[in-house]
ROVEX-563991 format. One record per residue: chain; residue number from 1; residue in one letter; x, y, z of N, C-alpha, C in turn. Coordinates in Angstrom, 1 decimal. Layout:
<koldrens>
KOLDREN ch   i aa    n.X    n.Y    n.Z   ca.X   ca.Y   ca.Z    c.X    c.Y    c.Z
KOLDREN  A NUM  a      X      Y      Z      X      Y      Z      X      Y      Z
...
</koldrens>
This chain:
<koldrens>
KOLDREN ch   i aa    n.X    n.Y    n.Z   ca.X   ca.Y   ca.Z    c.X    c.Y    c.Z
KOLDREN  A   1  m  -17.7   -7.4    4.4  -18.8   -8.4    4.3  -19.1   -8.7    2.8
KOLDREN  A   2  q  -19.0   -7.7    1.9  -19.3   -8.0    0.5  -18.2   -8.9   -0.1
KOLDREN  A   3  l  -16.9   -8.6    0.3  -15.8   -9.5   -0.2  -16.0  -10.9    0.3
KOLDREN  A   4  a  -16.4  -11.1    1.5  -16.6  -12.4    2.1  -17.7  -13.2    1.3
KOLDREN  A   5  k  -18.7  -12.5    0.9  -19.8  -13.1    0.1  -19.3  -13.4   -1.3
KOLDREN  A   6  d  -18.5  -12.5   -1.9  -18.1  -12.7   -3.3  -17.1  -13.9   -3.5
KOLDREN  A   7  i  -16.2  -14.1   -2.5  -15.2  -15.1   -2.7  -15.4  -16.3   -1.7
KOLDREN  A   8  h  -16.5  -16.2   -1.0  -16.9  -17.4   -0.2  -15.9  -17.7    0.9
KOLDREN  A   9  v  -15.6  -16.7    1.7  -14.7  -16.8    2.9  -15.4  -16.2    4.1
KOLDREN  A  10  t  -14.9  -16.4    5.2  -15.5  -15.8    6.4  -15.2  -14.3    6.4
KOLDREN  A  11  q  -16.0  -13.5    7.2  -15.8  -12.1    7.3  -14.4  -11.8    7.9
KOLDREN  A  12  k  -14.0  -12.6    8.8  -12.7  -12.4    9.5  -11.6  -12.5    8.4
KOLDREN  A  13  t  -11.7  -13.5    7.5  -10.7  -13.7    6.5  -10.7  -12.6    5.5
KOLDREN  A  14  a  -11.8  -12.1    5.1  -12.0  -11.0    4.2  -11.3   -9.7    4.7
KOLDREN  A  15  w  -11.6   -9.5    6.0  -11.1   -8.3    6.7   -9.5   -8.4    6.7
KOLDREN  A  16  f   -9.0   -9.5    7.1   -7.6   -9.7    7.1   -6.9   -9.5    5.7
KOLDREN  A  17  m   -7.6  -10.0    4.7   -7.1   -9.8    3.3   -7.0   -8.3    3.0
KOLDREN  A  18  l   -8.1   -7.6    3.3   -8.2   -6.2    2.9   -7.2   -5.4    3.7
KOLDREN  A  19  q   -7.0   -5.7    5.0   -6.0   -5.0    5.8   -4.6   -5.2    5.2
KOLDREN  A  20  r   -4.3   -6.4    4.7   -3.0   -6.7    4.2   -2.8   -5.9    2.9
KOLDREN  A  21  i   -3.9   -5.7    2.1   -3.8   -4.9    0.9   -3.6   -3.4    1.3
KOLDREN  A  22  r   -4.4   -2.9    2.3   -4.2   -1.5    2.8   -2.8   -1.3    3.3
KOLDREN  A  23  n   -2.2   -2.3    3.8   -0.8   -2.1    4.3    0.1   -1.7    3.2
KOLDREN  A  24  c   -0.2   -2.0    2.0    0.6   -1.6    0.8    0.3   -0.1    0.4
KOLDREN  A  25  f   -0.7    0.5    0.9   -1.0    1.8    0.5   -0.2    2.9    1.1
KOLDREN  A  26  g    0.6    2.6    2.2    1.4    3.7    2.8    2.6    3.9    2.0
KOLDREN  A  27  i    2.4    4.3    0.7    3.5    4.4   -0.3    4.0    5.8   -0.3
KOLDREN  A  28  y    3.4    6.8    0.3    3.8    8.2    0.2    4.4    8.7    1.5
KOLDREN  A  29  d    5.0    7.8    2.3    5.6    8.2    3.6    6.9    9.0    3.4
KOLDREN  A  30  d    7.5    8.9    2.2    8.7    9.6    2.0    8.6   10.7    0.9
KOLDREN  A  31  v    7.4   11.1    0.6    7.2   12.2   -0.4    7.6   13.5    0.2
KOLDREN  A  32  e    8.1   14.4   -0.7    8.4   15.8   -0.3    7.4   16.7   -1.0
KOLDREN  A  33  l    6.9   17.6   -0.2    5.9   18.6   -0.8    6.6   20.0   -0.8
KOLDREN  A  34  a    6.3   20.7   -1.9    7.0   22.0   -2.1    6.0   23.0   -2.8
KOLDREN  A  35  n    6.6   24.1   -3.2    5.8   25.2   -3.9    4.7   25.8   -3.1
KOLDREN  A  36  e    3.5   25.4   -3.3    2.4   25.9   -2.5    1.7   24.7   -1.8
KOLDREN  A  37  v    1.6   24.7   -0.5    1.1   23.5    0.3    0.0   24.0    1.2
KOLDREN  A  38  e   -1.1   23.3    1.2   -2.2   23.6    2.1   -2.1   22.5    3.2
KOLDREN  A  39  v   -2.3   23.0    4.5   -2.2   22.1    5.6   -3.5   22.3    6.4
KOLDREN  A  40  d   -4.1   21.2    6.9   -5.3   21.3    7.7   -5.4   20.0    8.5
KOLDREN  A  41  e   -6.3   20.1    9.5   -6.5   18.9   10.3   -8.0   18.6   10.3
KOLDREN  A  42  t   -8.3   17.3   10.5   -9.7   16.9   10.6   -9.8   15.8   11.7
KOLDREN  A  43  y  -11.1   15.4   12.0  -11.3   14.5   13.1  -12.2   13.4   12.6
KOLDREN  A  44  i  -11.8   12.1   12.8  -12.6   11.0   12.3  -13.3   10.3   13.6
KOLDREN  A  45  g  -14.6   10.2   13.5  -15.3    9.6   14.6  -16.8   10.0   14.6
KOLDREN  A  46  g  -17.6    9.4   15.4  -19.0    9.6   15.3  -19.4   11.0   15.9
KOLDREN  A  47  k  -20.5   11.6   15.4  -21.0   12.8   16.0  -21.7   12.6   17.3
KOLDREN  A  48  n  -21.5   13.5   18.2  -22.1   13.4   19.5  -23.6   13.4   19.4
KOLDREN  A  49  m  -24.1   14.3   18.5  -25.6   14.4   18.4  -26.3   13.2   17.9
KOLDREN  A  50  n  -25.5   12.3   17.2  -26.1   11.0   16.7  -26.0    9.9   17.7
KOLDREN  A  51  r  -25.4   10.1   18.9  -25.3    9.1   19.8  -26.5    9.0   20.8
KOLDREN  A  52  h  -26.7    7.8   21.3  -27.7    7.6   22.3  -27.3    8.4   23.5
KOLDREN  A  53  k  -28.3    8.9   24.3  -28.1    9.8   25.4  -27.0    9.3   26.4
KOLDREN  A  54  h  -27.0    8.0   26.7  -26.0    7.5   27.7  -24.6    7.2   27.0
KOLDREN  A  55  k  -24.5    7.4   25.7  -23.2    7.3   25.1  -22.6    8.6   24.7
KOLDREN  A  56  k  -23.3    9.7   24.9  -22.7   11.0   24.6  -21.5   11.3   25.4
KOLDREN  A  57  v  -20.5   12.0   24.8  -19.2   12.4   25.4  -19.3   13.8   25.8
KOLDREN  A  58  k  -19.1   14.2   27.0  -19.1   15.6   27.4  -17.9   16.4   26.9
KOLDREN  A  59  s  -18.2   17.6   26.5  -17.1   18.6   26.0  -16.3   18.0   24.9
KOLDREN  A  60  s  -17.0   17.4   23.9  -16.3   16.8   22.8  -16.5   17.6   21.5
KOLDREN  A  61  q  -17.0   18.8   21.6  -17.2   19.6   20.4  -15.9   20.2   19.9
KOLDREN  A  62  g  -16.0   20.8   18.7  -14.9   21.5   18.1  -13.7   20.6   17.9
KOLDREN  A  63  r  -12.5   21.1   18.3  -11.2   20.4   18.1  -10.9   19.4   19.2
KOLDREN  A  64  s  -11.9   19.1   20.1  -11.7   18.0   21.1  -11.5   16.7   20.4
KOLDREN  A  65  h  -10.6   15.8   20.9  -10.4   14.5   20.3  -10.6   13.4   21.4
KOLDREN  A  66  k  -11.5   13.7   22.3  -11.9   12.7   23.4  -12.5   11.5   22.7
KOLDREN  A  67  d  -13.3   11.7   21.7  -14.0   10.6   21.1  -13.7   10.5   19.6
KOLDREN  A  68  k  -12.7   11.2   19.1  -12.4   11.3   17.7  -10.9   11.2   17.5
KOLDREN  A  69  t  -10.5   10.8   16.3   -9.1   10.7   16.0   -8.6   11.8   15.1
KOLDREN  A  70  p   -7.7   12.6   15.5   -7.2   13.7   14.7   -6.3   13.3   13.6
KOLDREN  A  71  i   -6.5   13.8   12.4   -5.7   13.5   11.2   -5.2   14.8   10.6
KOLDREN  A  72  i   -3.9   14.9   10.4   -3.3   16.1    9.7   -3.1   15.8    8.2
KOLDREN  A  73  g   -3.5   16.7    7.4   -3.3   16.5    5.9   -2.5   17.7    5.3
KOLDREN  A  74  m   -1.6   17.3    4.4   -0.8   18.3    3.7   -0.9   18.0    2.2
KOLDREN  A  75  i   -1.2   19.0    1.4   -1.3   18.7   -0.1   -0.6   19.8   -0.8
KOLDREN  A  76  e    0.2   19.4   -1.8    0.9   20.4   -2.7   -0.1   20.6   -3.8
KOLDREN  A  77  r   -0.4   21.9   -4.1   -1.3   22.2   -5.2   -0.8   21.6   -6.5
KOLDREN  A  78  k   -1.6   20.9   -7.2   -1.3   20.2   -8.4   -0.2   19.1   -8.1
KOLDREN  A  79  g   -0.1   18.6   -6.9    0.9   17.7   -6.5    0.3   16.6   -5.6
KOLDREN  A  80  k    1.2   16.0   -4.8    0.8   14.9   -4.0    0.2   15.3   -2.6
KOLDREN  A  81  l   -0.4   14.3   -2.0   -1.1   14.5   -0.7   -0.5   13.6    0.3
KOLDREN  A  82  v   -0.4   14.0    1.5    0.0   13.2    2.7   -1.0   13.4    3.8
KOLDREN  A  83  a   -1.4   12.3    4.5   -2.3   12.5    5.6   -1.9   11.5    6.7
KOLDREN  A  84  k   -1.8   12.0    7.9   -1.3   11.1    9.0   -2.1   11.3   10.3
KOLDREN  A  85  k   -2.3   10.2   11.0   -3.0   10.2   12.3   -2.0   10.8   13.3
KOLDREN  A  86  v   -2.5   11.7   14.1   -1.7   12.3   15.1   -2.3   12.1   16.5
KOLDREN  A  87  d   -1.5   12.3   17.5   -2.0   12.1   18.9   -2.8   13.3   19.4
KOLDREN  A  88  n   -2.5   14.5   18.9   -3.2   15.7   19.3   -2.9   16.8   18.2
KOLDREN  A  89  v   -3.5   17.9   18.4   -3.3   19.0   17.5   -2.6   20.2   18.1
KOLDREN  A  90  k   -1.6   19.9   19.0   -0.8   20.9   19.6    0.3   21.3   18.6
KOLDREN  A  91  s    0.9   22.5   18.8    1.8   23.1   17.9    3.0   22.2   17.6
KOLDREN  A  92  n    3.6   21.5   18.7    4.7   20.7   18.5    4.4   19.5   17.6
KOLDREN  A  93  t    3.2   18.9   17.8    2.8   17.7   17.0    2.6   18.1   15.6
KOLDREN  A  94  l    1.8   19.1   15.3    1.5   19.5   13.9    2.8   20.0   13.2
KOLDREN  A  95  g    3.6   20.8   14.0    4.8   21.3   13.4    5.8   20.2   13.0
KOLDREN  A  96  r    5.9   19.2   13.8    6.8   18.0   13.5    6.4   17.3   12.2
KOLDREN  A  97  e    5.1   17.1   12.0    4.6   16.5   10.8    4.8   17.3    9.6
KOLDREN  A  98  v    4.6   18.6    9.7    4.8   19.5    8.5    6.2   19.6    8.1
KOLDREN  A  99  v    7.1   19.7    9.1    8.5   19.8    8.8    9.0   18.5    8.1
KOLDREN  A 100  e    8.5   17.4    8.5    8.9   16.1    7.9    8.6   16.0    6.4
KOLDREN  A 101  f    7.5   16.6    6.0    7.1   16.4    4.6    7.2   17.7    3.8
KOLDREN  A 102  v    7.1   18.8    4.3    7.1   20.1    3.6    8.4   20.7    3.6
KOLDREN  A 103  k    9.0   21.0    2.4   10.3   21.6    2.3   10.1   23.1    2.0
KOLDREN  A 104  d   10.7   23.6    0.9   10.7   25.0    0.6    9.3   25.3    0.0
KOLDREN  A 105  a    8.4   26.0    0.8    7.1   26.1    0.2    6.4   27.3    0.9
KOLDREN  A 106  v    5.4   27.8    0.2    4.4   28.7    0.8    3.3   27.9    1.5
KOLDREN  A 107  v    3.1   28.0    2.8    2.2   27.2    3.5    0.9   27.9    3.8
KOLDREN  A 108  y   -0.2   27.3    3.5   -1.5   27.9    3.7   -2.3   27.1    4.8
KOLDREN  A 109  t   -2.7   27.8    5.9   -3.5   27.1    6.9   -4.7   28.0    7.4
KOLDREN  A 110  d   -5.5   27.5    8.2   -6.5   28.3    8.9   -5.8   29.0   10.1
KOLDREN  A 111  e   -6.5   29.6   11.0   -6.0   30.4   12.1   -5.7   29.6   13.4
KOLDREN  A 112  w   -5.9   28.3   13.3   -5.7   27.4   14.5   -4.3   27.7   15.1
KOLDREN  A 113  i   -4.3   27.9   16.4   -3.1   28.2   17.1   -1.9   27.2   16.9
KOLDREN  A 114  g   -2.3   26.0   16.7   -1.3   24.9   16.5   -0.4   25.2   15.2
KOLDREN  A 115  y   -0.8   26.1   14.3    0.0   26.3   13.1    0.8   27.6   13.3
KOLDREN  A 116  h    0.7   28.4   14.3    1.3   29.7   14.4    2.8   29.6   14.3
KOLDREN  A 117  a    3.4   28.6   14.8    4.9   28.5   14.8    5.4   28.2   13.4
KOLDREN  A 118  l    4.6   27.8   12.5    5.0   27.6   11.1    5.6   28.8   10.4
KOLDREN  A 119  g    5.2   30.0   10.9    5.8   31.2   10.4    7.2   31.4   10.6
KOLDREN  A 120  l    7.8   30.7   11.6    9.2   30.8   11.9   10.0   30.0   10.8
KOLDREN  A 121  i    9.4   29.1   10.1   10.1   28.3    9.2    9.7   28.5    7.7
KOLDREN  A 122  y    8.4   28.8    7.5    7.9   28.9    6.1    7.3   30.3    5.9
KOLDREN  A 123  d    7.1   30.6    4.6    6.2   31.7    4.3    4.8   31.3    4.5
KOLDREN  A 124  h    4.2   31.7    5.7    3.0   31.1    6.2    1.8   32.1    6.0
KOLDREN  A 125  k    0.8   31.7    5.2   -0.3   32.5    5.0   -1.5   31.9    5.7
KOLDREN  A 126  i   -2.4   32.8    6.3   -3.5   32.3    7.1   -4.8   32.8    6.5
KOLDREN  A 127  i   -5.8   31.9    6.4   -7.1   32.2    6.1   -8.0   32.1    7.3
KOLDREN  A 128  r   -8.8   33.1    7.6   -9.5   33.2    8.9  -11.0   32.8    8.7
KOLDREN  A 129  h  -11.1   31.5    9.0  -12.5   30.9    8.9  -13.4   31.4    9.9
KOLDREN  A 130  s  -12.9   31.8   11.1  -13.7   32.3   12.2  -14.4   33.6   11.8
KOLDREN  A 131  e  -13.8   34.3   10.8  -14.3   35.6   10.3  -15.1   35.4    9.0
KOLDREN  A 132  k  -15.5   34.2    8.7  -16.2   33.8    7.5  -15.4   34.1    6.3
KOLDREN  A 133  e  -14.1   34.0    6.4  -13.2   34.2    5.2  -12.8   32.8    4.8
KOLDREN  A 134  f  -13.0   32.5    3.5  -12.7   31.2    2.9  -11.7   31.3    1.8
KOLDREN  A 135  v  -11.6   32.4    1.1  -10.7   32.6    0.0  -10.2   34.0    0.0
KOLDREN  A 136  r   -8.9   34.2   -0.1   -8.4   35.6   -0.2   -7.2   35.5   -1.2
KOLDREN  A 137  g   -7.5   35.7   -2.5   -6.5   35.6   -3.5   -6.2   34.1   -3.6
KOLDREN  A 138  r   -4.9   33.8   -3.4   -4.4   32.4   -3.5   -4.4   31.7   -2.1
KOLDREN  A 139  i   -4.9   32.5   -1.1   -4.9   32.0    0.3   -6.2   31.3    0.6
KOLDREN  A 140  h   -6.1   30.0    0.7   -7.3   29.1    1.0   -6.8   27.7    1.4
KOLDREN  A 141  t   -7.7   26.9    1.9   -7.4   25.5    2.2   -8.5   24.6    1.6
KOLDREN  A 142  n   -9.0   25.1    0.5  -10.2   24.4   -0.1   -9.8   23.0   -0.7
KOLDREN  A 143  t   -8.5   22.9   -1.2   -8.1   21.6   -1.8   -8.1   20.5   -0.7
KOLDREN  A 144  i   -7.4   20.8    0.4   -7.3   19.7    1.4   -8.7   19.5    2.0
KOLDREN  A 145  e   -9.5   20.5    2.2  -10.8   20.3    2.7  -11.7   19.5    1.8
KOLDREN  A 146  g  -11.5   19.6    0.5  -12.2   18.8   -0.5  -11.8   17.3   -0.3
KOLDREN  A 147  f  -10.5   17.0    0.0  -10.1   15.7    0.3  -10.8   15.1    1.6
KOLDREN  A 148  w  -10.9   16.0    2.6  -11.5   15.5    3.8  -12.9   15.1    3.5
KOLDREN  A 149  s  -13.6   15.8    2.7  -15.0   15.4    2.3  -15.0   14.0    1.7
KOLDREN  A 150  l  -14.1   13.8    0.7  -14.0   12.4    0.1  -13.7   11.4    1.1
KOLDREN  A 151  l  -12.8   11.6    2.0  -12.4   10.7    3.1  -13.6   10.3    4.0
KOLDREN  A 152  k  -14.2   11.3    4.5  -15.3   11.1    5.4  -16.5   10.4    4.8
KOLDREN  A 153  r  -16.9   10.8    3.5  -18.0   10.2    2.8  -17.6    8.7    2.5
KOLDREN  A 154  g  -16.4    8.5    2.2  -15.9    7.1    2.0  -16.0    6.2    3.2
KOLDREN  A 155  i  -15.5    6.7    4.3  -15.6    6.0    5.6  -17.0    5.7    6.0
KOLDREN  A 156  v  -17.8    6.8    6.0  -19.2    6.6    6.5  -20.0    5.8    5.5
KOLDREN  A 157  g  -19.8    6.0    4.2  -20.6    5.3    3.2  -20.2    3.9    3.0
KOLDREN  A 158  i  -18.9    3.6    3.1  -18.4    2.2    2.8  -18.2    1.4    4.0
KOLDREN  A 159  y  -17.5    2.0    5.0  -17.0    1.2    6.1  -17.8    1.5    7.4
KOLDREN  A 160  h  -18.5    2.6    7.4  -19.4    2.9    8.5  -18.7    3.3    9.8
KOLDREN  A 161  f  -17.7    2.5   10.2  -16.9    2.7   11.4  -15.5    2.2   11.2
KOLDREN  A 162  t  -14.6    3.0   11.8  -13.2    2.5   11.8  -12.6    2.8   13.2
KOLDREN  A 163  s  -11.8    1.9   13.8  -11.3    2.2   15.1  -10.0    3.0   15.0
KOLDREN  A 164  a   -9.7    3.7   16.1   -8.5    4.6   16.1   -7.2    3.7   15.8
KOLDREN  A 165  k   -7.2    2.5   16.2   -6.1    1.6   16.0   -5.8    1.4   14.5
KOLDREN  A 166  h   -6.8    1.3   13.7   -6.7    0.9   12.3   -6.9    2.1   11.3
KOLDREN  A 167  i   -7.2    3.3   11.9   -7.7    4.4   11.0   -6.6    4.7   10.0
KOLDREN  A 168  q   -5.3    4.6   10.3   -4.3    5.0    9.3   -4.3    4.1    8.1
KOLDREN  A 169  y   -4.7    2.9    8.2   -4.8    2.0    7.0   -5.9    2.6    6.1
KOLDREN  A 170  y   -7.0    3.0    6.6   -8.1    3.5    5.8   -7.7    4.9    5.2
KOLDREN  A 171  v   -7.0    5.7    6.0   -6.6    7.0    5.5   -5.6    6.8    4.3
KOLDREN  A 172  d   -4.6    5.8    4.5   -3.7    5.5    3.4   -4.4    5.1    2.2
KOLDREN  A 173  e   -5.5    4.3    2.3   -6.2    3.9    1.1   -6.7    5.1    0.3
KOLDREN  A 174  f   -7.3    6.0    1.0   -7.9    7.2    0.3   -6.8    8.1   -0.2
KOLDREN  A 175  v   -5.7    8.2    0.5   -4.6    9.0    0.0   -4.0    8.3   -1.3
KOLDREN  A 176  f   -3.9    7.0   -1.3   -3.5    6.3   -2.5   -4.4    6.6   -3.7
KOLDREN  A 177  r   -5.7    6.5   -3.4   -6.7    6.7   -4.4   -6.6    8.1   -5.0
KOLDREN  A 178  y   -6.3    9.1   -4.1   -6.2   10.5   -4.6   -4.9   10.7   -5.4
KOLDREN  A 179  n   -3.8   10.2   -4.9   -2.5   10.4   -5.5   -2.4    9.7   -6.8
KOLDREN  A 180  s   -3.1    8.6   -7.0   -3.0    7.8   -8.2   -4.2    8.0   -9.2
KOLDREN  A 181  r   -5.0    9.0   -8.9   -6.2    9.2   -9.7   -6.1    9.4  -11.2
KOLDREN  A 182  h   -4.9    9.8  -11.6   -4.6   10.1  -13.0   -4.0    8.9  -13.7
KOLDREN  A 183  m   -3.7    7.8  -12.9   -3.1    6.6  -13.5   -4.1    5.7  -14.1
KOLDREN  A 184  g   -3.7    4.9  -15.1   -4.6    3.9  -15.6   -4.7    2.8  -14.6
KOLDREN  A 185  e   -5.7    1.9  -14.7   -5.9    0.9  -13.6   -4.7   -0.1  -13.5
KOLDREN  A 186  a   -4.1   -0.5  -14.7   -3.0   -1.4  -14.6   -1.8   -0.8  -13.9
KOLDREN  A 187  d   -1.5    0.5  -14.3   -0.4    1.2  -13.6   -0.7    1.4  -12.1
KOLDREN  A 188  r   -1.9    1.7  -11.8   -2.3    1.9  -10.4   -2.1    0.6   -9.6
KOLDREN  A 189  f   -2.5   -0.5  -10.2   -2.3   -1.8   -9.5   -0.9   -2.2   -9.3
KOLDREN  A 190  n   -0.1   -2.0  -10.4    1.4   -2.3  -10.3    2.1   -1.3   -9.3
KOLDREN  A 191  h    1.6   -0.1   -9.2    2.2    0.9   -8.3    1.9    0.4   -6.9
KOLDREN  A 192  m    0.7   -0.1   -6.6    0.4   -0.6   -5.3    1.2   -1.8   -4.9
KOLDREN  A 193  l    1.4   -2.8   -5.9    2.1   -4.0   -5.7    3.6   -3.7   -5.4
KOLDREN  A 194  s    4.1   -2.6   -6.0    5.5   -2.3   -5.8    5.9   -1.9   -4.3
KOLDREN  A 195  n    4.8   -1.7   -3.5    5.0   -1.3   -2.2    4.9   -2.4   -1.2
KOLDREN  A 196  i    4.8   -3.7   -1.7    4.7   -4.8   -0.8    6.1   -5.1   -0.2
KOLDREN  A 197  e    6.4   -4.6    1.0    7.7   -4.7    1.6    7.6   -5.7    2.8
KOLDREN  A 198  n    6.6   -5.7    3.5    6.5   -6.5    4.7    5.1   -7.2    4.8
KOLDREN  A 199  r    5.1   -8.4    5.3    3.8   -9.1    5.4    3.3   -8.9    6.8
KOLDREN  A 200  i    2.1   -8.2    7.0    1.6   -8.0    8.3    0.8   -9.3    8.7
KOLDREN  A 201  t    0.9   -9.6    9.9    0.2  -10.8   10.4   -1.1  -10.5   11.1
KOLDREN  A 202  y   -2.0  -11.5   11.2   -3.3  -11.3   11.9   -3.0  -10.9   13.4
KOLDREN  A 203  k   -2.0  -11.4   14.0   -1.7  -11.1   15.4   -1.3   -9.7   15.5
KOLDREN  A 204  e   -0.5   -9.2   14.6   -0.1   -7.8   14.6   -1.3   -6.8   14.4
KOLDREN  A 205  l   -2.3   -7.2   13.6   -3.4   -6.4   13.4   -4.4   -6.4   14.6
KOLDREN  A 206  t   -4.4   -7.5   15.3   -5.4   -7.6   16.4   -4.8   -7.4   17.8
KOLDREN  A 207  h   -3.5   -7.4   17.9   -2.8   -7.2   19.2   -3.1   -5.9   19.8
KOLDREN  A 208  g   -3.5   -5.8   21.0   -3.8   -4.5   21.7   -5.1   -4.0   21.3
</koldrens>
């Protein structure tokens, strides 16, 4: 809405422009993470307690994704970050994402059962949040959890609402912001422009 006001176009046109820009932010889809990597998942969507009575969703607490979209994040300490929308948080789904991006690394996660199979592939260290354990030596997931805070504050504070269909565009935007945070603005802008590979159409954005 602000962009529409600033450049005197309709809200529809401004949204289309911004989505085409966000389409350039998926620049880290081929990154490889190594050394020490934190892995965690989060959920994007409204809180049940903030909904009107007739809009509340039953049994949607915890890791339920009935009314929320699950996102897996992987961050190499002092390195790059990757975050992807997933259909669920089952072991096969989470494991497939981790194997795609994480190579030879020590992997840190919480005790969620969906991560247990990672021990078959990686040196897997677990922090037990259910036991009020948040740091044990080098074992923690504080870095990726810090990014989740930035992502959620940004979505709630700036965009207020994002649909499951388009959530990856917004996640990519914040991943790009994080991974390019040490660049100068000119380098950052050119880095984004270098990823213009395909022109997304309005029909593609709105179809389905």
